[in-house]
C-alpha positions, 0 to 999 in steps of 0.5 A, spaced: 214 459 190 216 452 191 223 449 190 225 441 190 231 441 194 236 435 192 243 434 189 239 430 183 236 434 178 229 431 176 224 433 171 220 438 174 214 442 171 215 449 170 212 452 176 217 448 181 224 450 182 230 446 183 236 448 188 241 443 192 240 447 198 235 451 202 233 457 199 235 463 203 228 466 203 224 459 205 219 460 210 217 452 211 219 445 209 215 440 207 218 433 207 217 425 207 213 425 201 216 421 195 223 420 199 226 414 197 229 409 202 235 409 204 237 416 204 242 421 207 240 421 214 246 426 216 244 431 210 236 431 211 237 432 219 242 438 217 236 440 212 231 440 217 234 442 224 239 447 223 234 453 222 228 455 225 223 454 219 216 450 221 216 443 218 210 439 215 212 431 215 209 426 212 210 419 209 217 416 209 219 420 215 213 417 219 217 410 219 224 413 220 227 414 227 229 421 225 222 423 227 224 422 235 229 428 234 224 432 230 219 431 236 225 433 241 227 439 237 221 443 239 221 446 232 214 448 230 211 441 227 205 439 223 205 431 222 200 428 217 200 421 218 195 415 216 194 410 221 199 406 219 204 411 219 201 414 226 203 407 229 210 407 227 210 414 230 207 411 237 212 406 236 218 410 236 215 415 241 212 411 246 217 405 246 211 400 245 207 397 239 200 400 238 197 397 232 193 400 226 187 396 229 188 399 236 189 406 233 182 405 229 178 403 235 181 409 239 183 414 234 180 420 239 184 417 245 191 416 241 190 423 238 188 427 244 194 424 248 199 425 243 197 432 242 198 433 250 205 430 250 207 434 244 204 441 245 208 444 239 206 439 234 199 439 230 197 432 228 193 431 222 191 424 223 188 422 216 182 417 215 175 417 215 173 423 219 180 426 219 182 429 226 186 435 227 189 435 234 193 440 238 194 441 245 189 436 247 184 440 243 181 436 237 177 438 230 174 433 226 173 433 219 167 429 216 167 432 209 172 427 206 170 421 201 173 414 199 176 418 193 181 421 198 184 414 199 188 414 193 195 414 193 198 421 193 192 424 196 195 425 202 202 428 199 197 434 196 194 435 203 201 436 206 203 441 200 197 445 202 198 445 209 205 448 207 203 453 202 198 456 208 203 456 213 208 460 208 202 465 207 202 466 214 197 461 217 198 458 224 200 451 224 193 449 227 189 454 222 193 451 216 192 444 218 184 445 219 183 450 212 187 445 208 184 439 211 177 442 209 179 444 202 182 438 201 175 434 203 171 439 199 175 438 192 173 431 193 166 432 194 166 437 188 169 432 183 164 428 179 169 422 176 168 416 180 173 414 186 178 410 182 179 415 176 181 421 181 188 423 181 192 427 186 193 432 180 185 432 180 185 435 187 190 440 185 186 443 179 180 442 183 182 447 189 182 453 184 174 452 183 172 452 191 
């Protein structure tokens, strides 16, 4: 069961719940996708850090200084940035600017160093040949297609990782399995790259 947490009631599909507070039986929090800036930092910080639930962090939160506190908290954490978001994370954590171009030229180096610096974090560096990094160990997913560059595809991946964590997978295994399934769905879909939508990925999962 997935619940959207927030005070504003949004029009939701029938399979999503709405709640203003964290459900008592929650098992994982996925945050950052579709998060509008500016947001209530105090409320969100309280939501993410006043419990022992694992976190999957993506999108807008990769560009916010709150990421520093999340990393310092030592909570179980999965980060799913694309190169520009990873550049922001490195800027916050390393106190120096690392360009997207530098990251793309040395993807394995930066992913490995980051995972060694933050061993409690599983890093999913998206892009051609997505890298899953944990404690200096790198796993490379070579099955992705250009169709996954469509906006919203990464949001689906973050949700998939959260879903597997909720089912008992370790953070590393959830990231690996979700990344693989995400890529295999894109290979199975026969529509052209421009026509693929994030909902197509969701629907394709049941056909794997």
